[in-house]
Each structure stands twice: as C-alpha cells, then as structure tokens.
A tleap script that builds the chain and sets N, CA, C and O, in Angstrom:
source leaprc.protein.ff14SB
mol = sequence {
  NMET HIE GLY ALA TRP ILE THR GLN ALA GLN
  PRO VAL PHE ALA PRO ALA ILE ALA ALA ARG
  TRP GLN ALA ALA SER GLN VAL THR ALA GLU
  ALA ALA GLU ALA ALA ARG ALA ALA GLN ALA
  ARG VAL SER ALA GLN VAL ARG GLY LEU LEU
  GLY GLU ASP GLY VAL LEU LEU LEU PRO SER
  ALA ALA SER LEU ALA PRO ARG ARG ASP ALA
  ASP PRO ALA SER VAL ASP ALA ILE ARG LEU
  ARG THR MET ALA ILE THR CYS ILE ALA GLY
  LEU ALA GLY LEU PRO GLN VAL SER LEU PRO
  VAL ARG THR ALA GLY GLY ASP THR LEU GLY
  LEU SER LEU LEU GLY PRO ALA GLY SER ASP
  LEU ALA LEU ILE GLY LEU ALA ARG ARG LEU
  HIE ALA GLN ILE CALA
}
set mol.1.N position { 101.628 88.076 112.556 }
set mol.1.CA position { 102.355 88.150 114.074 }
set mol.1.C position { 101.206 88.197 115.128 }
set mol.1.O position { 101.463 87.727 116.237 }
set mol.2.N position { 99.933 88.728 114.892 }
set mol.2.CA position { 99.045 88.378 115.940 }
set mol.2.C position { 98.301 87.264 115.467 }
set mol.2.O position { 97.476 86.861 116.286 }
set mol.3.N position { 98.350 86.584 114.282 }
set mol.3.CA position { 97.241 85.621 113.752 }
set mol.3.C position { 96.680 84.483 114.878 }
set mol.3.O position { 95.536 84.080 115.088 }
set mol.4.N position { 98.149 84.092 115.596 }
set mol.4.CA position { 97.963 82.670 116.441 }
set mol.4.C position { 96.994 83.206 117.541 }
set mol.4.O position { 96.052 82.579 118.025 }
set mol.5.N position { 97.402 84.522 117.864 }
set mol.5.CA position { 96.659 85.164 119.265 }
set mol.5.C position { 95.249 85.165 118.632 }
set mol.5.O position { 94.475 84.362 119.151 }
set mol.6.N position { 94.643 86.087 117.367 }
set mol.6.CA position { 93.619 86.020 117.260 }
set mol.6.C position { 92.711 84.517 117.053 }
set mol.6.O position { 91.573 84.336 117.486 }
set mol.7.N position { 93.333 83.765 116.472 }
set mol.7.CA position { 92.921 82.505 116.445 }
set mol.7.C position { 92.538 81.892 117.658 }
set mol.7.O position { 91.463 81.328 117.859 }
set mol.8.N position { 93.349 82.011 118.355 }
set mol.8.CA position { 92.845 81.301 119.827 }
set mol.8.C position { 91.938 82.025 120.777 }
set mol.8.O position { 91.176 81.493 121.584 }
set mol.9.N position { 92.152 83.540 120.541 }
set mol.9.CA position { 91.292 84.229 121.601 }
set mol.9.C position { 90.277 84.913 120.904 }
set mol.9.O position { 89.636 85.713 121.587 }
set mol.10.N position { 89.912 84.783 119.502 }
set mol.10.CA position { 88.654 85.067 118.818 }
set mol.10.C position { 88.175 86.584 119.465 }
set mol.10.O position { 87.061 86.766 119.957 }
set mol.11.N position { 88.737 87.139 119.411 }
set mol.11.CA position { 88.311 88.699 119.556 }
set mol.11.C position { 87.184 89.233 118.896 }
set mol.11.O position { 86.857 88.816 117.785 }
set mol.12.N position { 86.544 90.146 119.503 }
set mol.12.CA position { 85.108 91.039 118.572 }
set mol.12.C position { 85.719 91.739 117.919 }
set mol.12.O position { 86.438 92.463 118.609 }
set mol.13.N position { 85.812 91.915 116.821 }
set mol.13.CA position { 86.232 93.200 116.134 }
set mol.13.C position { 85.001 93.890 115.444 }
set mol.13.O position { 83.911 93.343 115.280 }
set mol.14.N position { 85.361 95.302 115.024 }
set mol.14.CA position { 84.299 95.723 113.973 }
set mol.14.C position { 84.440 95.182 112.905 }
set mol.14.O position { 85.567 94.801 112.590 }
set mol.15.N position { 83.384 94.998 112.071 }
set mol.15.CA position { 83.333 94.647 110.853 }
set mol.15.C position { 84.308 94.871 109.648 }
set mol.15.O position { 84.554 93.999 108.815 }
set mol.16.N position { 84.800 96.047 109.646 }
set mol.16.CA position { 85.899 96.572 108.603 }
set mol.16.C position { 87.138 95.889 109.297 }
set mol.16.O position { 87.892 95.359 108.482 }
set mol.17.N position { 87.491 95.787 110.511 }
set mol.17.CA position { 88.624 95.333 110.967 }
set mol.17.C position { 88.597 93.716 111.018 }
set mol.17.O position { 89.570 93.019 110.728 }
set mol.18.N position { 87.574 93.315 111.352 }
set mol.18.CA position { 87.554 91.835 111.026 }
set mol.18.C position { 87.966 91.403 109.355 }
set mol.18.O position { 88.868 90.626 109.041 }
set mol.19.N position { 87.340 91.897 108.714 }
set mol.19.CA position { 87.220 91.517 107.174 }
set mol.19.C position { 88.971 91.804 106.911 }
set mol.19.O position { 89.656 91.106 106.163 }
set mol.20.N position { 89.468 92.947 107.681 }
set mol.20.CA position { 90.790 93.103 107.250 }
set mol.20.C position { 91.949 92.090 107.796 }
set mol.20.O position { 92.939 91.728 107.162 }
set mol.21.N position { 91.637 91.771 108.941 }
set mol.21.CA position { 92.370 90.434 109.318 }
set mol.21.C position { 91.874 88.962 108.859 }
set mol.21.O position { 92.447 87.943 109.245 }
set mol.22.N position { 90.660 88.952 107.926 }
set mol.22.CA position { 90.324 87.729 107.300 }
set mol.22.C position { 91.393 87.638 106.593 }
set mol.22.O position { 92.265 86.770 106.636 }
set mol.23.N position { 91.245 89.271 105.428 }
set mol.23.CA position { 91.844 88.842 104.177 }
set mol.23.C position { 93.570 88.747 104.561 }
set mol.23.O position { 94.330 88.178 103.778 }
set mol.24.N position { 94.089 89.389 105.888 }
set mol.24.CA position { 95.284 89.110 106.038 }
set mol.24.C position { 95.826 87.549 106.041 }
set mol.24.O position { 96.813 87.038 105.511 }
set mol.25.N position { 94.734 86.987 106.887 }
set mol.25.CA position { 95.060 85.538 107.334 }
set mol.25.C position { 94.920 84.641 105.807 }
set mol.25.O position { 94.985 83.413 105.863 }
set mol.26.N position { 94.743 85.274 104.579 }
set mol.26.CA position { 94.716 84.450 103.448 }
set mol.26.C position { 96.006 84.798 102.377 }
set mol.26.O position { 96.143 84.306 101.257 }
set mol.27.N position { 96.948 85.824 103.068 }
set mol.27.CA position { 98.035 85.827 102.255 }
set mol.27.C position { 98.911 85.074 102.091 }
set mol.27.O position { 99.601 84.942 103.101 }
set mol.28.N position { 99.333 84.275 100.933 }
set mol.28.CA position { 100.344 83.519 100.638 }
set mol.28.C position { 101.895 83.902 100.779 }
set mol.28.O position { 102.459 84.985 100.627 }
set mol.29.N position { 102.311 82.831 101.068 }
set mol.29.CA position { 103.869 83.293 101.127 }
set mol.29.C position { 104.385 84.069 99.899 }
set mol.29.O position { 104.959 85.156 99.957 }
set mol.30.N position { 104.088 83.329 98.713 }
set mol.30.CA position { 104.557 84.144 97.572 }
set mol.30.C position { 104.160 85.630 97.195 }
set mol.30.O position { 104.888 86.389 96.556 }
set mol.31.N position { 102.586 86.014 97.804 }
set mol.31.CA position { 102.394 87.200 97.990 }
set mol.31.C position { 103.210 88.010 98.809 }
set mol.31.O position { 103.732 89.074 98.473 }
set mol.32.N position { 103.304 87.359 100.072 }
set mol.32.CA position { 104.073 88.365 101.044 }
set mol.32.C position { 105.329 88.610 100.232 }
set mol.32.O position { 105.648 89.789 100.073 }
set mol.33.N position { 106.237 87.478 99.591 }
set mol.33.CA position { 107.431 87.911 98.985 }
set mol.33.C position { 107.539 88.743 97.854 }
set mol.33.O position { 108.556 89.376 97.571 }
set mol.34.N position { 106.240 88.740 97.053 }
set mol.34.CA position { 106.175 89.678 96.017 }
set mol.34.C position { 106.049 91.253 96.842 }
set mol.34.O position { 106.610 92.270 96.435 }
set mol.35.N position { 105.281 91.181 97.936 }
set mol.35.CA position { 105.031 92.604 98.443 }
set mol.35.C position { 106.105 93.001 99.055 }
set mol.35.O position { 106.202 94.228 99.056 }
set mol.36.N position { 106.995 92.422 99.603 }
set mol.36.CA position { 108.426 92.695 100.270 }
set mol.36.C position { 109.507 93.300 99.251 }
set mol.36.O position { 110.360 94.178 99.381 }
set mol.37.N position { 109.139 92.505 98.223 }
set mol.37.CA position { 110.157 93.137 96.620 }
set mol.37.C position { 109.571 94.491 96.082 }
set mol.37.O position { 110.172 95.326 95.405 }
set mol.38.N position { 108.304 94.533 96.514 }
set mol.38.CA position { 107.795 96.140 95.869 }
set mol.38.C position { 108.044 97.039 97.028 }
set mol.38.O position { 108.227 98.238 96.818 }
set mol.39.N position { 108.062 96.615 98.084 }
set mol.39.CA position { 108.421 97.601 99.286 }
set mol.39.C position { 110.016 98.067 99.294 }
set mol.39.O position { 110.393 99.200 99.594 }
set mol.40.N position { 110.794 97.068 98.942 }
set mol.40.CA position { 111.961 97.287 98.589 }
set mol.40.C position { 112.446 98.508 97.420 }
set mol.40.O position { 113.444 99.229 97.442 }
set mol.41.N position { 111.335 98.430 96.414 }
set mol.41.CA position { 111.759 99.187 95.356 }
set mol.41.C position { 111.045 100.522 95.797 }
set mol.41.O position { 111.594 101.606 95.603 }
set mol.42.N position { 110.289 100.459 96.162 }
set mol.42.CA position { 109.381 102.090 96.669 }
set mol.42.C position { 110.409 102.496 97.711 }
set mol.42.O position { 110.620 103.709 97.675 }
set mol.43.N position { 111.104 101.849 98.619 }
set mol.43.CA position { 112.205 102.457 99.503 }
set mol.43.C position { 113.313 102.926 98.981 }
set mol.43.O position { 113.875 103.851 99.568 }
set mol.44.N position { 113.797 102.463 97.922 }
set mol.44.CA position { 114.907 102.660 96.797 }
set mol.44.C position { 114.514 103.975 96.279 }
set mol.44.O position { 115.240 104.941 96.516 }
set mol.45.N position { 113.338 104.124 95.532 }
set mol.45.CA position { 113.177 104.786 94.804 }
set mol.45.C position { 112.640 106.593 95.485 }
set mol.45.O position { 112.758 107.670 94.900 }
set mol.46.N position { 112.113 106.340 96.749 }
set mol.46.CA position { 112.159 107.235 97.566 }
set mol.46.C position { 113.180 108.111 98.302 }
set mol.46.O position { 113.204 109.305 98.600 }
set mol.47.N position { 114.168 106.887 98.520 }
set mol.47.CA position { 115.315 107.477 99.336 }
set mol.47.C position { 116.470 107.943 98.307 }
set mol.47.O position { 117.503 108.527 98.635 }
set mol.48.N position { 116.051 107.528 96.854 }
set mol.48.CA position { 116.933 108.260 95.696 }
set mol.48.C position { 116.424 109.496 95.375 }
set mol.48.O position { 117.141 110.377 94.901 }
set mol.49.N position { 115.062 109.665 95.627 }
set mol.49.CA position { 114.708 111.236 95.124 }
set mol.49.C position { 114.845 112.012 96.520 }
set mol.49.O position { 114.691 113.229 96.410 }
set mol.50.N position { 115.121 111.512 97.885 }
set mol.50.CA position { 115.284 112.512 98.729 }
set mol.50.C position { 116.906 112.898 99.327 }
set mol.50.O position { 117.264 113.748 100.143 }
set mol.51.N position { 117.642 111.938 98.582 }
set mol.51.CA position { 119.105 111.943 98.712 }
set mol.51.C position { 119.302 112.261 100.276 }
set mol.51.O position { 118.451 112.083 101.148 }
set mol.52.N position { 120.720 112.816 100.466 }
set mol.52.CA position { 121.037 112.979 101.703 }
set mol.52.C position { 120.327 114.109 102.618 }
set mol.52.O position { 120.227 114.001 103.840 }
set mol.53.N position { 119.810 115.295 101.806 }
set mol.53.CA position { 119.238 116.401 102.268 }
set mol.53.C position { 117.855 116.898 101.679 }
set mol.53.O position { 117.573 118.093 101.762 }
set mol.54.N position { 117.217 116.233 101.241 }
set mol.54.CA position { 115.736 116.363 100.852 }
set mol.54.C position { 114.806 116.012 101.782 }
set mol.54.O position { 114.836 115.100 102.608 }
set mol.55.N position { 113.741 117.067 101.496 }
set mol.55.CA position { 112.510 116.985 102.376 }
set mol.55.C position { 111.368 116.860 101.247 }
set mol.55.O position { 111.329 117.687 100.336 }
set mol.56.N position { 110.507 115.880 101.322 }
set mol.56.CA position { 109.225 115.704 100.714 }
set mol.56.C position { 108.025 116.031 101.527 }
set mol.56.O position { 107.771 115.429 102.570 }
set mol.57.N position { 107.277 116.999 101.041 }
set mol.57.CA position { 105.980 117.601 101.775 }
set mol.57.C position { 104.949 117.238 101.116 }
set mol.57.O position { 104.854 117.506 99.919 }
set mol.58.N position { 103.882 116.485 101.865 }
set mol.58.CA position { 102.840 115.683 101.218 }
set mol.58.C position { 101.700 115.930 102.631 }
set mol.58.O position { 101.968 116.209 103.799 }
set mol.59.N position { 100.472 115.713 102.009 }
set mol.59.CA position { 99.209 115.745 103.017 }
set mol.59.C position { 99.384 114.737 104.001 }
set mol.59.O position { 100.032 113.713 103.785 }
set mol.60.N position { 98.857 114.984 105.009 }
set mol.60.CA position { 98.988 113.939 106.023 }
set mol.60.C position { 97.712 113.019 106.037 }
set mol.60.O position { 97.734 112.078 106.830 }
set mol.61.N position { 96.668 113.181 105.290 }
set mol.61.CA position { 95.578 112.691 104.834 }
set mol.61.C position { 95.031 113.063 103.665 }
set mol.61.O position { 95.228 114.149 103.120 }
set mol.62.N position { 94.237 112.051 103.196 }
set mol.62.CA position { 93.735 112.091 102.089 }
set mol.62.C position { 92.548 113.202 101.911 }
set mol.62.O position { 92.308 113.636 100.784 }
set mol.63.N position { 91.854 113.626 102.987 }
set mol.63.CA position { 90.685 114.431 102.707 }
set mol.63.C position { 90.693 115.339 104.320 }
set mol.63.O position { 91.799 115.455 104.848 }
set mol.64.N position { 89.923 115.725 104.781 }
set mol.64.CA position { 89.496 116.379 106.155 }
set mol.64.C position { 89.019 114.957 107.045 }
set mol.64.O position { 88.741 113.868 106.543 }
set mol.65.N position { 89.016 115.192 108.025 }
set mol.65.CA position { 88.317 113.818 108.960 }
set mol.65.C position { 87.282 113.690 108.585 }
set mol.65.O position { 86.547 114.633 108.294 }
set mol.66.N position { 86.960 112.415 108.498 }
set mol.66.CA position { 85.104 111.864 108.441 }
set mol.66.C position { 84.364 112.845 109.312 }
set mol.66.O position { 84.993 113.619 110.033 }
set mol.67.N position { 83.251 112.838 109.276 }
set mol.67.CA position { 82.383 113.057 110.336 }
set mol.67.C position { 81.999 111.886 111.385 }
set mol.67.O position { 81.871 110.726 110.996 }
set mol.68.N position { 81.862 112.178 112.446 }
set mol.68.CA position { 81.439 110.937 113.404 }
set mol.68.C position { 80.456 110.225 113.017 }
set mol.68.O position { 80.489 109.013 113.229 }
set mol.69.N position { 79.282 110.859 112.314 }
set mol.69.CA position { 78.059 110.043 111.774 }
set mol.69.C position { 78.337 109.617 110.392 }
set mol.69.O position { 77.440 109.099 109.726 }
set mol.70.N position { 79.504 109.795 109.922 }
set mol.70.CA position { 79.583 108.922 108.379 }
set mol.70.C position { 79.593 107.588 108.501 }
set mol.70.O position { 80.103 106.867 109.358 }
set mol.71.N position { 78.835 107.296 107.335 }
set mol.71.CA position { 78.938 105.695 106.843 }
set mol.71.C position { 80.135 105.083 106.873 }
set mol.71.O position { 81.002 105.659 106.216 }
set mol.72.N position { 80.547 103.820 107.586 }
set mol.72.CA position { 81.533 103.291 107.526 }
set mol.72.C position { 82.358 102.949 106.151 }
set mol.72.O position { 83.568 103.140 106.028 }
set mol.73.N position { 81.618 102.485 105.279 }
set mol.73.CA position { 82.147 102.586 103.878 }
set mol.73.C position { 82.676 103.505 103.592 }
set mol.73.O position { 83.784 103.288 103.102 }
set mol.74.N position { 82.277 104.927 103.698 }
set mol.74.CA position { 83.096 106.289 103.255 }
set mol.74.C position { 84.351 106.422 104.281 }
set mol.74.O position { 85.371 107.025 103.949 }
set mol.75.N position { 84.182 105.755 105.670 }
set mol.75.CA position { 85.042 106.006 106.756 }
set mol.75.C position { 86.560 105.306 106.282 }
set mol.75.O position { 87.719 105.676 106.472 }
set mol.76.N position { 85.954 104.093 105.561 }
set mol.76.CA position { 86.938 103.142 105.122 }
set mol.76.C position { 87.472 103.414 103.789 }
set mol.76.O position { 88.592 103.000 103.488 }
set mol.77.N position { 86.856 103.985 103.086 }
set mol.77.CA position { 87.353 104.768 101.629 }
set mol.77.C position { 88.444 106.021 102.080 }
set mol.77.O position { 89.518 106.204 101.508 }
set mol.78.N position { 88.077 106.609 102.903 }
set mol.78.CA position { 89.166 107.484 103.336 }
set mol.78.C position { 90.151 107.121 104.085 }
set mol.78.O position { 91.186 107.783 104.166 }
set mol.79.N position { 89.906 105.827 104.833 }
set mol.79.CA position { 91.159 105.369 105.402 }
set mol.79.C position { 92.160 104.685 104.391 }
set mol.79.O position { 93.387 104.670 104.495 }
set mol.80.N position { 91.387 104.118 103.385 }
set mol.80.CA position { 92.098 103.347 102.394 }
set mol.80.C position { 93.290 104.185 101.551 }
set mol.80.O position { 94.452 103.846 101.329 }
set mol.81.N position { 92.386 105.708 101.068 }
set mol.81.CA position { 93.123 106.834 100.396 }
set mol.81.C position { 94.477 107.383 101.494 }
set mol.81.O position { 95.606 107.604 101.057 }
set mol.82.N position { 94.111 107.530 102.889 }
set mol.82.CA position { 95.003 108.147 103.532 }
set mol.82.C position { 96.088 107.009 103.723 }
set mol.82.O position { 97.179 107.484 104.038 }
set mol.83.N position { 96.070 105.533 103.606 }
set mol.83.CA position { 97.180 104.831 103.760 }
set mol.83.C position { 97.922 104.941 102.666 }
set mol.83.O position { 99.121 104.662 102.656 }
set mol.84.N position { 97.308 105.332 101.709 }
set mol.84.CA position { 98.447 104.876 100.379 }
set mol.84.C position { 99.181 106.383 100.390 }
set mol.84.O position { 99.858 106.577 99.380 }
set mol.85.N position { 99.166 107.336 101.228 }
set mol.85.CA position { 99.925 108.629 101.155 }
set mol.85.C position { 100.702 108.227 102.787 }
set mol.85.O position { 101.910 108.465 102.755 }
set mol.86.N position { 100.391 107.880 103.646 }
set mol.86.CA position { 100.833 107.402 105.053 }
set mol.86.C position { 101.697 106.597 104.912 }
set mol.86.O position { 102.752 106.828 105.503 }
set mol.87.N position { 101.600 105.479 104.168 }
set mol.87.CA position { 102.574 104.432 104.288 }
set mol.87.C position { 103.953 104.554 103.509 }
set mol.87.O position { 104.824 103.707 103.708 }
set mol.88.N position { 104.169 105.679 102.560 }
set mol.88.CA position { 105.381 106.180 102.154 }
set mol.88.C position { 106.633 106.075 103.023 }
set mol.88.O position { 107.591 105.416 102.620 }
set mol.89.N position { 106.656 106.645 104.094 }
set mol.89.CA position { 107.486 106.680 105.177 }
set mol.89.C position { 107.776 105.683 105.549 }
set mol.89.O position { 108.986 105.459 105.538 }
set mol.90.N position { 106.771 104.482 106.108 }
set mol.90.CA position { 107.073 103.031 106.628 }
set mol.90.C position { 107.641 102.528 105.793 }
set mol.90.O position { 108.745 102.057 106.066 }
set mol.91.N position { 107.170 102.431 104.564 }
set mol.91.CA position { 107.481 101.598 103.540 }
set mol.91.C position { 109.360 101.613 103.331 }
set mol.91.O position { 110.190 100.713 103.207 }
set mol.92.N position { 109.443 103.133 103.373 }
set mol.92.CA position { 111.016 103.636 102.783 }
set mol.92.C position { 111.777 103.501 104.209 }
set mol.92.O position { 112.996 103.659 104.157 }
set mol.93.N position { 111.287 103.268 105.293 }
set mol.93.CA position { 111.808 103.396 106.654 }
set mol.93.C position { 112.483 104.630 106.852 }
set mol.93.O position { 113.703 104.677 107.003 }
set mol.94.N position { 111.717 105.674 106.860 }
set mol.94.CA position { 112.150 106.955 106.924 }
set mol.94.C position { 111.512 107.809 107.998 }
set mol.94.O position { 110.440 107.377 108.422 }
set mol.95.N position { 111.908 108.798 108.455 }
set mol.95.CA position { 111.106 109.606 109.275 }
set mol.95.C position { 110.349 110.380 108.734 }
set mol.95.O position { 110.570 110.777 107.590 }
set mol.96.N position { 109.135 110.821 109.545 }
set mol.96.CA position { 108.134 111.492 108.902 }
set mol.96.C position { 107.399 112.129 110.136 }
set mol.96.O position { 107.098 111.529 111.168 }
set mol.97.N position { 107.140 113.589 109.818 }
set mol.97.CA position { 106.302 114.529 111.006 }
set mol.97.C position { 105.032 115.139 110.381 }
set mol.97.O position { 104.931 115.559 109.228 }
set mol.98.N position { 104.091 115.119 111.321 }
set mol.98.CA position { 102.770 115.684 110.856 }
set mol.98.C position { 102.666 117.130 111.360 }
set mol.98.O position { 102.805 117.044 112.580 }
set mol.99.N position { 102.515 118.231 111.070 }
set mol.99.CA position { 102.219 119.459 110.906 }
set mol.99.C position { 100.865 119.778 111.152 }
set mol.99.O position { 100.147 119.345 110.250 }
set mol.100.N position { 100.204 120.421 112.107 }
set mol.100.CA position { 98.664 120.895 111.932 }
set mol.100.C position { 98.621 121.983 111.331 }
set mol.100.O position { 99.363 122.878 111.736 }
set mol.101.N position { 97.840 122.201 110.316 }
set mol.101.CA position { 97.760 123.315 109.572 }
set mol.101.C position { 96.422 123.880 109.288 }
set mol.101.O position { 95.749 123.327 108.419 }
set mol.102.N position { 95.954 124.909 109.908 }
set mol.102.CA position { 94.601 125.802 109.853 }
set mol.102.C position { 94.392 126.456 108.406 }
set mol.102.O position { 95.207 127.145 107.791 }
set mol.103.N position { 93.207 126.106 108.041 }
set mol.103.CA position { 92.753 126.850 106.726 }
set mol.103.C position { 92.257 127.839 106.964 }
set mol.103.O position { 91.800 128.052 108.087 }
set mol.104.N position { 92.197 128.755 105.961 }
set mol.104.CA position { 91.227 130.218 105.847 }
set mol.104.C position { 90.013 129.823 106.157 }
set mol.104.O position { 89.340 130.732 106.641 }
set mol.105.N position { 89.325 128.524 106.033 }
set mol.105.CA position { 88.188 128.036 106.541 }
set mol.105.C position { 87.904 127.857 107.992 }
set mol.105.O position { 86.771 127.746 108.459 }
set mol.106.N position { 88.931 127.838 108.623 }
set mol.106.CA position { 89.118 127.311 109.918 }
set mol.106.C position { 89.383 125.865 110.291 }
set mol.106.O position { 89.578 125.459 111.437 }
set mol.107.N position { 89.362 124.995 108.966 }
set mol.107.CA position { 89.494 123.529 109.331 }
set mol.107.C position { 90.904 123.349 109.271 }
set mol.107.O position { 91.735 124.064 108.711 }
set mol.108.N position { 91.122 121.937 110.146 }
set mol.108.CA position { 92.673 121.729 110.453 }
set mol.108.C position { 92.854 120.637 109.422 }
set mol.108.O position { 91.992 119.797 109.161 }
set mol.109.N position { 94.123 120.725 108.820 }
set mol.109.CA position { 94.786 119.783 107.927 }
set mol.109.C position { 96.079 119.308 108.508 }
set mol.109.O position { 96.439 119.914 109.517 }
set mol.110.N position { 96.801 118.407 108.102 }
set mol.110.CA position { 98.098 118.151 108.324 }
set mol.110.C position { 98.733 118.092 107.056 }
set mol.110.O position { 98.287 117.647 105.998 }
set mol.111.N position { 100.057 118.704 107.357 }
set mol.111.CA position { 101.214 118.609 106.261 }
set mol.111.C position { 102.321 117.906 106.815 }
set mol.111.O position { 102.861 118.298 107.850 }
set mol.112.N position { 102.727 116.803 106.141 }
set mol.112.CA position { 103.446 116.145 106.315 }
set mol.112.C position { 104.861 116.443 106.008 }
set mol.112.O position { 104.990 117.062 104.952 }
set mol.113.N position { 106.257 116.103 106.808 }
set mol.113.CA position { 107.292 116.398 106.194 }
set mol.113.C position { 107.805 114.871 106.295 }
set mol.113.O position { 107.436 114.042 107.127 }
set mol.114.N position { 108.931 114.653 105.045 }
set mol.114.CA position { 109.274 113.108 105.165 }
set mol.114.C position { 110.920 113.658 104.936 }
set mol.114.O position { 111.271 114.602 104.228 }
set mol.115.N position { 111.752 112.797 105.725 }
set mol.115.CA position { 113.079 113.251 105.432 }
set mol.115.C position { 113.957 111.958 105.261 }
set mol.115.O position { 113.566 110.813 105.485 }
set mol.116.N position { 115.183 112.322 104.837 }
set mol.116.CA position { 116.124 110.997 104.486 }
set mol.116.C position { 116.534 110.268 105.796 }
set mol.116.O position { 116.434 110.831 106.887 }
set mol.117.N position { 116.938 109.165 105.675 }
set mol.117.CA position { 117.339 108.242 106.901 }
set mol.117.C position { 118.255 108.956 107.810 }
set mol.117.O position { 119.328 109.446 107.458 }
set mol.118.N position { 117.735 108.987 109.072 }
set mol.118.CA position { 118.738 109.575 110.294 }
set mol.118.C position { 118.376 111.018 110.318 }
set mol.118.O position { 118.699 111.605 111.351 }
set mol.119.N position { 117.854 111.622 109.520 }
set mol.119.CA position { 117.447 112.851 109.840 }
set mol.119.C position { 116.030 113.244 110.714 }
set mol.119.O position { 115.247 114.155 110.446 }
set mol.120.N position { 115.956 112.338 111.764 }
set mol.120.CA position { 114.696 112.643 112.598 }
set mol.120.C position { 115.035 114.026 113.436 }
set mol.120.O position { 114.125 114.855 113.459 }
set mol.121.N position { 116.100 114.308 114.035 }
set mol.121.CA position { 116.257 115.362 114.868 }
set mol.121.C position { 116.152 116.794 113.906 }
set mol.121.O position { 115.558 117.808 114.272 }
set mol.122.N position { 116.841 116.637 112.643 }
set mol.122.CA position { 116.815 118.064 111.725 }
set mol.122.C position { 115.564 118.004 111.260 }
set mol.122.O position { 115.249 119.102 110.802 }
set mol.123.N position { 114.447 116.970 111.146 }
set mol.123.CA position { 113.237 117.008 110.512 }
set mol.123.C position { 112.334 117.551 111.722 }
set mol.123.O position { 111.452 118.387 111.523 }
set mol.124.N position { 112.635 116.982 113.083 }
set mol.124.CA position { 111.886 118.077 114.075 }
set mol.124.C position { 112.243 119.372 114.142 }
set mol.124.O position { 111.411 120.267 114.290 }
set mol.125.N position { 113.633 119.598 114.030 }
set mol.125.CA position { 113.793 121.176 113.895 }
set mol.125.C position { 113.280 121.989 112.643 }
set mol.125.O position { 113.154 123.213 112.675 }
set mol.126.N position { 113.025 121.301 111.658 }
set mol.126.CA position { 112.436 121.949 110.730 }
set mol.126.C position { 110.907 122.247 110.820 }
set mol.126.O position { 110.397 123.295 110.423 }
set mol.127.N position { 110.176 121.112 111.440 }
set mol.127.CA position { 109.027 121.000 111.788 }
set mol.127.C position { 108.770 122.244 112.922 }
set mol.127.O position { 107.876 123.083 112.815 }
set mol.128.N position { 109.415 122.197 113.645 }
set mol.128.CA position { 109.190 123.226 114.547 }
set mol.128.C position { 109.034 124.726 114.080 }
set mol.128.O position { 108.127 125.489 114.411 }
set mol.129.N position { 110.136 125.007 113.217 }
set mol.129.CA position { 110.490 126.281 112.870 }
set mol.129.C position { 109.281 126.395 111.587 }
set mol.129.O position { 109.114 127.601 111.403 }
set mol.130.N position { 108.542 125.734 110.807 }
set mol.130.CA position { 107.577 126.020 110.079 }
set mol.130.C position { 106.513 126.112 111.041 }
set mol.130.O position { 105.708 127.029 110.878 }
set mol.131.N position { 106.379 125.430 111.891 }
set mol.131.CA position { 104.993 125.416 112.449 }
set mol.131.C position { 104.941 127.131 113.101 }
set mol.131.O position { 104.019 127.925 112.913 }
set mol.132.N position { 106.261 127.395 113.926 }
set mol.132.CA position { 106.298 128.566 114.486 }
set mol.132.C position { 106.008 129.858 113.541 }
set mol.132.O position { 105.787 130.991 113.968 }
set mol.133.N position { 106.061 129.394 111.922 }
set mol.133.CA position { 105.498 130.685 111.021 }
set mol.133.C position { 104.399 130.397 110.640 }
set mol.133.O position { 103.934 131.184 109.815 }
set mol.134.N position { 103.663 129.398 110.973 }
set mol.134.CA position { 102.240 129.287 110.248 }
set mol.134.C position { 101.212 129.091 111.593 }
set mol.134.O position { 100.024 128.773 111.534 }
set mol.135.N position { 101.880 129.327 112.629 }
set mol.135.CA position { 100.989 129.074 113.971 }
set mol.135.C position { 100.230 130.386 114.030 }
set mol.135.O position { 99.423 130.592 114.937 }
savepdb mol mol.pdb
quit
C-alpha cells in the first residue's frame, strides 16, 4: 500500500521500522495468499468461540510499558509479543476496547474486551460499566 511512496520518497525511518518495511517488501504473492488463508481461519475460529453474545477478556499488552531508556531490542521484543495479542480483533474483524486497570502496586495495565461482530455499542457499554466498578 505504501511501498511505492516509500520507494519514491525514501523517508528516513528508525532502524526497527526500516527493517520491517524491508521485510514487507520481500513478501511474495504466494506468502501473502497463505497469510490471507491463515487470517480467514483465525477469523472463523474466534467468531465461532464468541458466537453472538460472548466476550473475550485478554490483556491489552504482553507486559508493562517498557521504560523510556529500554534498549531497542527489548522494546521490539515487547512489541512483537503484544502484537500477537492485539492482532486477534483485527484479524477477525471484531470490535475490541481496552480498559486501564491499576494494580495494587500502582502500575497501569490494560484489559481488553473483544466482542462479536456488530457488538460495538454493547461492548462500549460493558466497558463503561466495568470501568465504573474498578475505577
């Protein structure tokens, strides 16, 4: 989608982002088709688990937010683990909302609610009710 612009404009990216764009530019049509097939399987499985009225609760991130002075490799590792969690809603085409939750130690975590297709407003309502109880 952005490949032509990147090739023409040659913007300067941080090393980790440049590496991801480079990797994306090497994806073959066959690999893209295999990924689309995998996405369809994930979507069907998650939609089947949720049915018409289920809600999936999952963490919004794989860990606490990394420190500002964390080394780029550890930040990228956290990003990859978090993407494995956060991609579920996008792959399945389903609504997801994240609630901030404070731990007993004062850290803030995210709790995600993932709902069935078309449940956007109901999911927001549930999130508001839950947030009022935990805030």
